[in-house]
PDB file as gemmi writes it, atoms N, CA and C in Angstrom:
CRYST1    1.000    1.000    1.000  90.00  90.00  90.00 P 1                      
ATOM      1  N   UNK A   1     192.371 -35.408 -91.762  1.00  0.00           N  
ATOM      2  CA  UNK A   1     192.846 -34.878 -93.006  1.00  0.00           C  
ATOM      3  C   UNK A   1     192.585 -33.373 -93.089  1.00  0.00           C  
ATOM      4  N   UNK A   2     191.394 -32.959 -92.654  1.00  0.00           N  
ATOM      5  CA  UNK A   2     191.090 -31.530 -92.690  1.00  0.00           C  
ATOM      6  C   UNK A   2     192.019 -30.743 -91.775  1.00  0.00           C  
ATOM      7  N   UNK A   3     192.304 -31.300 -90.611  1.00  0.00           N  
ATOM      8  CA  UNK A   3     193.213 -30.612 -89.694  1.00  0.00           C  
ATOM      9  C   UNK A   3     194.603 -30.499 -90.312  1.00  0.00           C  
ATOM     10  N   UNK A   4     195.067 -31.561 -90.932  1.00  0.00           N  
ATOM     11  CA  UNK A   4     196.410 -31.575 -91.519  1.00  0.00           C  
ATOM     12  C   UNK A   4     196.505 -30.604 -92.681  1.00  0.00           C  
ATOM     13  N   UNK A   5     195.436 -30.472 -93.457  1.00  0.00           N  
ATOM     14  CA  UNK A   5     195.456 -29.583 -94.620  1.00  0.00           C  
ATOM     15  C   UNK A   5     195.303 -28.116 -94.233  1.00  0.00           C  
ATOM     16  N   UNK A   6     194.853 -27.862 -93.019  1.00  0.00           N  
ATOM     17  CA  UNK A   6     194.667 -26.480 -92.583  1.00  0.00           C  
ATOM     18  C   UNK A   6     193.455 -25.823 -93.198  1.00  0.00           C  
ATOM     19  N   UNK A   7     192.443 -26.629 -93.552  1.00  0.00           N  
ATOM     20  CA  UNK A   7     191.240 -26.105 -94.195  1.00  0.00           C  
ATOM     21  C   UNK A   7     190.170 -25.640 -93.214  1.00  0.00           C  
ATOM     22  N   UNK A   8     190.483 -25.620 -91.943  1.00  0.00           N  
ATOM     23  CA  UNK A   8     189.480 -25.301 -90.938  1.00  0.00           C  
ATOM     24  C   UNK A   8     189.772 -23.993 -90.233  1.00  0.00           C  
ATOM     25  N   UNK A   9     188.699 -23.348 -89.803  1.00  0.00           N  
ATOM     26  CA  UNK A   9     188.867 -22.197 -88.929  1.00  0.00           C  
ATOM     27  C   UNK A   9     189.205 -22.724 -87.536  1.00  0.00           C  
ATOM     28  N   UNK A  10     189.601 -21.847 -86.656  1.00  0.00           N  
ATOM     29  CA  UNK A  10     189.914 -22.249 -85.286  1.00  0.00           C  
ATOM     30  C   UNK A  10     188.714 -22.885 -84.590  1.00  0.00           C  
ATOM     31  N   UNK A  11     187.529 -22.303 -84.773  1.00  0.00           N  
ATOM     32  CA  UNK A  11     186.323 -22.844 -84.138  1.00  0.00           C  
ATOM     33  C   UNK A  11     185.936 -24.193 -84.721  1.00  0.00           C  
ATOM     34  N   UNK A  12     186.118 -24.368 -86.025  1.00  0.00           N  
ATOM     35  CA  UNK A  12     185.817 -25.652 -86.649  1.00  0.00           C  
ATOM     36  C   UNK A  12     186.755 -26.735 -86.109  1.00  0.00           C  
ATOM     37  N   UNK A  13     188.017 -26.401 -86.004  1.00  0.00           N  
ATOM     38  CA  UNK A  13     188.997 -27.353 -85.478  1.00  0.00           C  
ATOM     39  C   UNK A  13     188.642 -27.735 -84.038  1.00  0.00           C  
ATOM     40  N   UNK A  14     188.265 -26.748 -83.231  1.00  0.00           N  
ATOM     41  CA  UNK A  14     187.877 -27.026 -81.845  1.00  0.00           C  
ATOM     42  C   UNK A  14     186.667 -27.952 -81.786  1.00  0.00           C  
ATOM     43  N   UNK A  15     185.690 -27.727 -82.655  1.00  0.00           N  
ATOM     44  CA  UNK A  15     184.493 -28.577 -82.676  1.00  0.00           C  
ATOM     45  C   UNK A  15     184.846 -30.012 -83.046  1.00  0.00           C  
ATOM     46  N   UNK A  16     185.695 -30.186 -84.042  1.00  0.00           N  
ATOM     47  CA  UNK A  16     186.097 -31.543 -84.450  1.00  0.00           C  
ATOM     48  C   UNK A  16     186.880 -32.241 -83.349  1.00  0.00           C  
ATOM     49  N   UNK A  17     187.788 -31.517 -82.737  1.00  0.00           N  
ATOM     50  CA  UNK A  17     188.584 -32.108 -81.652  1.00  0.00           C  
ATOM     51  C   UNK A  17     187.687 -32.475 -80.475  1.00  0.00           C  
ATOM     52  N   UNK A  18     186.755 -31.593 -80.143  1.00  0.00           N  
ATOM     53  CA  UNK A  18     185.824 -31.869 -79.036  1.00  0.00           C  
ATOM     54  C   UNK A  18     184.983 -33.112 -79.346  1.00  0.00           C  
ATOM     55  N   UNK A  19     184.496 -33.223 -80.585  1.00  0.00           N  
ATOM     56  CA  UNK A  19     183.695 -34.371 -80.972  1.00  0.00           C  
ATOM     57  C   UNK A  19     184.488 -35.664 -80.830  1.00  0.00           C  
ATOM     58  N   UNK A  20     185.682 -35.696 -81.388  1.00  0.00           N  
ATOM     59  CA  UNK A  20     186.461 -36.922 -81.354  1.00  0.00           C  
ATOM     60  C   UNK A  20     186.977 -37.251 -79.949  1.00  0.00           C  
ATOM     61  N   UNK A  21     187.170 -36.242 -79.128  1.00  0.00           N  
ATOM     62  CA  UNK A  21     187.514 -36.491 -77.730  1.00  0.00           C  
ATOM     63  C   UNK A  21     186.339 -37.157 -77.020  1.00  0.00           C  
ATOM     64  N   UNK A  22     185.126 -36.685 -77.305  1.00  0.00           N  
ATOM     65  CA  UNK A  22     183.938 -37.298 -76.701  1.00  0.00           C  
ATOM     66  C   UNK A  22     183.753 -38.736 -77.195  1.00  0.00           C  
ATOM     67  N   UNK A  23     184.069 -38.984 -78.465  1.00  0.00           N  
ATOM     68  CA  UNK A  23     183.990 -40.347 -79.001  1.00  0.00           C  
ATOM     69  C   UNK A  23     184.960 -41.254 -78.237  1.00  0.00           C  
ATOM     70  N   UNK A  24     186.176 -40.772 -78.023  1.00  0.00           N  
ATOM     71  CA  UNK A  24     187.161 -41.563 -77.272  1.00  0.00           C  
ATOM     72  C   UNK A  24     186.675 -41.829 -75.851  1.00  0.00           C  
ATOM     73  N   UNK A  25     186.126 -40.813 -75.201  1.00  0.00           N  
ATOM     74  CA  UNK A  25     185.602 -40.978 -73.836  1.00  0.00           C  
ATOM     75  C   UNK A  25     184.469 -41.997 -73.808  1.00  0.00           C  
ATOM     76  N   UNK A  26     183.583 -41.923 -74.785  1.00  0.00           N  
ATOM     77  CA  UNK A  26     182.469 -42.853 -74.862  1.00  0.00           C  
ATOM     78  C   UNK A  26     182.967 -44.283 -75.074  1.00  0.00           C  
ATOM     79  N   UNK A  27     183.905 -44.451 -75.986  1.00  0.00           N  
ATOM     80  CA  UNK A  27     184.472 -45.784 -76.223  1.00  0.00           C  
ATOM     81  C   UNK A  27     185.152 -46.335 -74.974  1.00  0.00           C  
ATOM     82  N   UNK A  28     185.879 -45.487 -74.273  1.00  0.00           N  
ATOM     83  CA  UNK A  28     186.525 -45.910 -73.024  1.00  0.00           C  
ATOM     84  C   UNK A  28     185.468 -46.329 -72.009  1.00  0.00           C  
ATOM     85  N   UNK A  29     184.388 -45.575 -71.940  1.00  0.00           N  
ATOM     86  CA  UNK A  29     183.303 -45.908 -71.032  1.00  0.00           C  
ATOM     87  C   UNK A  29     182.654 -47.243 -71.372  1.00  0.00           C  
ATOM     88  N   UNK A  30     182.539 -47.529 -72.661  1.00  0.00           N  
ATOM     89  CA  UNK A  30     181.987 -48.825 -73.065  1.00  0.00           C  
ATOM     90  C   UNK A  30     182.920 -49.964 -72.661  1.00  0.00           C  
ATOM     91  N   UNK A  31     184.218 -49.746 -72.820  1.00  0.00           N  
ATOM     92  CA  UNK A  31     185.187 -50.763 -72.396  1.00  0.00           C  
ATOM     93  C   UNK A  31     185.102 -51.010 -70.890  1.00  0.00           C  
ATOM     94  N   UNK A  32     184.992 -49.925 -70.136  1.00  0.00           N  
ATOM     95  CA  UNK A  32     184.877 -50.049 -68.677  1.00  0.00           C  
ATOM     96  C   UNK A  32     183.579 -50.768 -68.320  1.00  0.00           C  
ATOM     97  N   UNK A  33     182.495 -50.424 -69.013  1.00  0.00           N  
ATOM     98  CA  UNK A  33     181.211 -51.071 -68.754  1.00  0.00           C  
ATOM     99  C   UNK A  33     181.288 -52.573 -68.967  1.00  0.00           C  
ATOM    100  N   UNK A  34     181.968 -52.965 -70.021  1.00  0.00           N  
ATOM    101  CA  UNK A  34     182.108 -54.394 -70.297  1.00  0.00           C  
ATOM    102  C   UNK A  34     182.805 -55.111 -69.136  1.00  0.00           C  
ATOM    103  N   UNK A  35     183.883 -54.533 -68.647  1.00  0.00           N  
ATOM    104  CA  UNK A  35     184.612 -55.151 -67.538  1.00  0.00           C  
ATOM    105  C   UNK A  35     183.760 -55.216 -66.272  1.00  0.00           C  
ATOM    106  N   UNK A  36     183.042 -54.140 -65.993  1.00  0.00           N  
ATOM    107  CA  UNK A  36     182.185 -54.119 -64.811  1.00  0.00           C  
ATOM    108  C   UNK A  36     181.056 -55.138 -64.932  1.00  0.00           C  
ATOM    109  N   UNK A  37     180.516 -55.272 -66.133  1.00  0.00           N  
ATOM    110  CA  UNK A  37     179.454 -56.243 -66.362  1.00  0.00           C  
ATOM    111  C   UNK A  37     179.958 -57.671 -66.136  1.00  0.00           C  
ATOM    112  N   UNK A  38     181.129 -57.949 -66.690  1.00  0.00           N  
ATOM    113  CA  UNK A  38     181.723 -59.281 -66.528  1.00  0.00           C  
ATOM    114  C   UNK A  38     181.969 -59.580 -65.054  1.00  0.00           C  
ATOM    115  N   UNK A  39     182.402 -58.565 -64.305  1.00  0.00           N  
ATOM    116  CA  UNK A  39     182.687 -58.740 -62.873  1.00  0.00           C  
ATOM    117  C   UNK A  39     181.455 -58.569 -61.988  1.00  0.00           C  
ATOM    118  N   UNK A  40     180.308 -58.355 -62.618  1.00  0.00           N  
ATOM    119  CA  UNK A  40     179.033 -58.201 -61.892  1.00  0.00           C  
ATOM    120  C   UNK A  40     179.081 -57.083 -60.845  1.00  0.00           C  
ATOM    121  N   UNK A  41     179.727 -55.971 -61.215  1.00  0.00           N  
ATOM    122  CA  UNK A  41     179.848 -54.809 -60.329  1.00  0.00           C  
ATOM    123  C   UNK A  41     178.736 -53.814 -60.678  1.00  0.00           C  
ATOM    124  N   UNK A  42     177.525 -54.133 -60.242  1.00  0.00           N  
ATOM    125  CA  UNK A  42     176.352 -53.342 -60.622  1.00  0.00           C  
ATOM    126  C   UNK A  42     176.430 -51.892 -60.159  1.00  0.00           C  
ATOM    127  N   UNK A  43     176.923 -51.661 -58.978  1.00  0.00           N  
ATOM    128  CA  UNK A  43     176.981 -50.290 -58.439  1.00  0.00           C  
ATOM    129  C   UNK A  43     177.803 -49.384 -59.360  1.00  0.00           C  
ATOM    130  N   UNK A  44     179.005 -49.817 -59.692  1.00  0.00           N  
ATOM    131  CA  UNK A  44     179.852 -48.999 -60.560  1.00  0.00           C  
ATOM    132  C   UNK A  44     179.364 -49.015 -62.003  1.00  0.00           C  
ATOM    133  N   UNK A  45     178.747 -50.106 -62.419  1.00  0.00           N  
ATOM    134  CA  UNK A  45     178.188 -50.174 -63.771  1.00  0.00           C  
ATOM    135  C   UNK A  45     177.101 -49.120 -63.948  1.00  0.00           C  
ATOM    136  N   UNK A  46     176.288 -48.938 -62.931  1.00  0.00           N  
ATOM    137  CA  UNK A  46     175.241 -47.912 -62.988  1.00  0.00           C  
ATOM    138  C   UNK A  46     175.839 -46.513 -63.124  1.00  0.00           C  
ATOM    139  N   UNK A  47     176.928 -46.247 -62.427  1.00  0.00           N  
ATOM    140  CA  UNK A  47     177.595 -44.936 -62.514  1.00  0.00           C  
ATOM    141  C   UNK A  47     178.155 -44.707 -63.912  1.00  0.00           C  
ATOM    142  N   UNK A  48     178.823 -45.725 -64.435  1.00  0.00           N  
ATOM    143  CA  UNK A  48     179.421 -45.605 -65.770  1.00  0.00           C  
ATOM    144  C   UNK A  48     178.323 -45.481 -66.824  1.00  0.00           C  
ATOM    145  N   UNK A  49     177.223 -46.191 -66.618  1.00  0.00           N  
ATOM    146  CA  UNK A  49     176.084 -46.083 -67.534  1.00  0.00           C  
ATOM    147  C   UNK A  49     175.612 -44.635 -67.633  1.00  0.00           C  
ATOM    148  N   UNK A  50     175.502 -43.968 -66.493  1.00  0.00           N  
ATOM    149  CA  UNK A  50     175.074 -42.571 -66.487  1.00  0.00           C  
ATOM    150  C   UNK A  50     176.007 -41.671 -67.282  1.00  0.00           C  
ATOM    151  N   UNK A  51     177.303 -41.886 -67.105  1.00  0.00           N  
ATOM    152  CA  UNK A  51     178.283 -41.085 -67.867  1.00  0.00           C  
ATOM    153  C   UNK A  51     178.197 -41.401 -69.355  1.00  0.00           C  
ATOM    154  N   UNK A  52     178.074 -42.692 -69.672  1.00  0.00           N  
ATOM    155  CA  UNK A  52     177.986 -43.080 -71.080  1.00  0.00           C  
ATOM    156  C   UNK A  52     176.747 -42.497 -71.745  1.00  0.00           C  
ATOM    157  N   UNK A  53     175.671 -42.454 -70.993  1.00  0.00           N  
ATOM    158  CA  UNK A  53     174.434 -41.886 -71.534  1.00  0.00           C  
ATOM    159  C   UNK A  53     174.635 -40.406 -71.867  1.00  0.00           C  
ATOM    160  N   UNK A  54     175.323 -39.678 -70.998  1.00  0.00           N  
ATOM    161  CA  UNK A  54     175.599 -38.261 -71.268  1.00  0.00           C  
ATOM    162  C   UNK A  54     176.482 -38.091 -72.502  1.00  0.00           C  
ATOM    163  N   UNK A  55     177.515 -38.939 -72.626  1.00  0.00           N  
ATOM    164  CA  UNK A  55     178.374 -38.876 -73.815  1.00  0.00           C  
ATOM    165  C   UNK A  55     177.555 -39.140 -75.074  1.00  0.00           C  
ATOM    166  N   UNK A  56     176.708 -40.144 -75.040  1.00  0.00           N  
ATOM    167  CA  UNK A  56     175.900 -40.487 -76.212  1.00  0.00           C  
ATOM    168  C   UNK A  56     174.956 -39.347 -76.583  1.00  0.00           C  
ATOM    169  N   UNK A  57     174.362 -38.721 -75.578  1.00  0.00           N  
ATOM    170  CA  UNK A  57     173.460 -37.600 -75.845  1.00  0.00           C  
ATOM    171  C   UNK A  57     174.206 -36.429 -76.473  1.00  0.00           C  
ATOM    172  N   UNK A  58     175.396 -36.126 -75.959  1.00  0.00           N  
ATOM    173  CA  UNK A  58     176.189 -35.031 -76.526  1.00  0.00           C  
ATOM    174  C   UNK A  58     176.604 -35.346 -77.961  1.00  0.00           C  
ATOM    175  N   UNK A  59     177.039 -36.588 -78.163  1.00  0.00           N  
ATOM    176  CA  UNK A  59     177.520 -36.973 -79.488  1.00  0.00           C  
ATOM    177  C   UNK A  59     176.402 -36.994 -80.525  1.00  0.00           C  
ATOM    178  N   UNK A  60     175.209 -37.365 -80.127  1.00  0.00           N  
ATOM    179  CA  UNK A  60     174.122 -37.467 -81.084  1.00  0.00           C  
ATOM    180  C   UNK A  60     173.362 -36.156 -81.247  1.00  0.00           C  
ATOM    181  N   UNK A  61     173.673 -35.203 -80.440  1.00  0.00           N  
ATOM    182  CA  UNK A  61     172.968 -33.929 -80.487  1.00  0.00           C  
ATOM    183  C   UNK A  61     173.766 -32.829 -81.144  1.00  0.00           C  
ATOM    184  N   UNK A  62     174.032 -31.801 -80.366  1.00  0.00           N  
ATOM    185  CA  UNK A  62     174.669 -30.590 -80.875  1.00  0.00           C  
ATOM    186  C   UNK A  62     176.044 -30.846 -81.488  1.00  0.00           C  
ATOM    187  N   UNK A  63     176.851 -31.676 -80.840  1.00  0.00           N  
ATOM    188  CA  UNK A  63     178.195 -31.933 -81.380  1.00  0.00           C  
ATOM    189  C   UNK A  63     178.129 -32.590 -82.752  1.00  0.00           C  
ATOM    190  N   UNK A  64     177.207 -33.557 -82.917  1.00  0.00           N  
ATOM    191  CA  UNK A  64     177.072 -34.211 -84.215  1.00  0.00           C  
ATOM    192  C   UNK A  64     176.646 -33.208 -85.272  1.00  0.00           C  
ATOM    193  N   UNK A  65     175.704 -32.356 -84.932  1.00  0.00           N  
ATOM    194  CA  UNK A  65     175.227 -31.349 -85.887  1.00  0.00           C  
ATOM    195  C   UNK A  65     176.354 -30.422 -86.320  1.00  0.00           C  
ATOM    196  N   UNK A  66     177.153 -29.974 -85.366  1.00  0.00           N  
ATOM    197  CA  UNK A  66     178.279 -29.087 -85.690  1.00  0.00           C  
ATOM    198  C   UNK A  66     179.252 -29.765 -86.646  1.00  0.00           C  
ATOM    199  N   UNK A  67     179.641 -30.993 -86.296  1.00  0.00           N  
ATOM    200  CA  UNK A  67     180.624 -31.711 -87.117  1.00  0.00           C  
ATOM    201  C   UNK A  67     180.040 -32.037 -88.486  1.00  0.00           C  
ATOM    202  N   UNK A  68     178.793 -32.438 -88.515  1.00  0.00           N  
ATOM    203  CA  UNK A  68     178.132 -32.745 -89.779  1.00  0.00           C  
ATOM    204  C   UNK A  68     178.116 -31.517 -90.689  1.00  0.00           C  
ATOM    205  N   UNK A  69     177.790 -30.370 -90.124  1.00  0.00           N  
ATOM    206  CA  UNK A  69     177.773 -29.129 -90.911  1.00  0.00           C  
ATOM    207  C   UNK A  69     179.157 -28.773 -91.425  1.00  0.00           C  
ATOM    208  N   UNK A  70     180.160 -28.943 -90.600  1.00  0.00           N  
ATOM    209  CA  UNK A  70     181.536 -28.661 -91.017  1.00  0.00           C  
ATOM    210  C   UNK A  70     181.919 -29.560 -92.193  1.00  0.00           C  
ATOM    211  N   UNK A  71     181.657 -30.844 -92.054  1.00  0.00           N  
ATOM    212  CA  UNK A  71     182.036 -31.790 -93.109  1.00  0.00           C  
ATOM    213  C   UNK A  71     181.271 -31.532 -94.398  1.00  0.00           C  
ATOM    214  N   UNK A  72     180.010 -31.151 -94.289  1.00  0.00           N  
ATOM    215  CA  UNK A  72     179.237 -30.817 -95.487  1.00  0.00           C  
ATOM    216  C   UNK A  72     179.799 -29.577 -96.172  1.00  0.00           C  
ATOM    217  N   UNK A  73     180.149 -28.559 -95.389  1.00  0.00           N  
ATOM    218  CA  UNK A  73     180.713 -27.332 -95.964  1.00  0.00           C  
ATOM    219  C   UNK A  73     182.069 -27.607 -96.625  1.00  0.00           C  
ATOM    220  N   UNK A  74     182.826 -28.508 -96.034  1.00  0.00           N  
ATOM    221  CA  UNK A  74     184.155 -28.816 -96.552  1.00  0.00           C  
ATOM    222  C   UNK A  74     184.096 -29.921 -97.597  1.00  0.00           C  
ATOM    223  N   UNK A  75     182.878 -30.391 -97.894  1.00  0.00           N  
ATOM    224  CA  UNK A  75     182.689 -31.444 -98.900  1.00  0.00           C  
ATOM    225  C   UNK A  75     183.523 -32.672 -98.577  1.00  0.00           C  
ATOM    226  N   UNK A  76     183.505 -33.082 -97.291  1.00  0.00           N  
ATOM    227  CA  UNK A  76     184.358 -34.167 -96.828  1.00  0.00           C  
ATOM    228  C   UNK A  76     183.632 -35.458 -96.523  1.00  0.00           C  
ATOM    229  N   UNK A  77     182.335 -35.513 -96.792  1.00  0.00           N  
ATOM    230  CA  UNK A  77     181.655 -36.789 -96.585  1.00  0.00           C  
ATOM    231  C   UNK A  77     182.068 -37.735 -97.687  1.00  0.00           C  
ATOM    232  N   UNK A  78     182.246 -39.005 -97.343  1.00  0.00           N  
ATOM    233  CA  UNK A  78     182.638 -39.990 -98.378  1.00  0.00           C  
ATOM    234  C   UNK A  78     181.577 -40.149 -99.428  1.00  0.00           C  
TER     235      UNK A  78                                                      
END                                                                             
């Protein structure tokens, strides 16, 4: 909604897009992990786990803080 309304600066828009792109990547990684787990592919599951851990760390750290600050400034929290 904020992107559609044009209420964001260029840097704010980039931060939101980066955050949601990371969310999509993390979700995709979870889907892949589920399939690997079901197929008992431990080697590849370990690799995907490492990537998922990095996504989770990014999402819960600096990216979350940036997006949270943007939403607070724009008064967009529900």
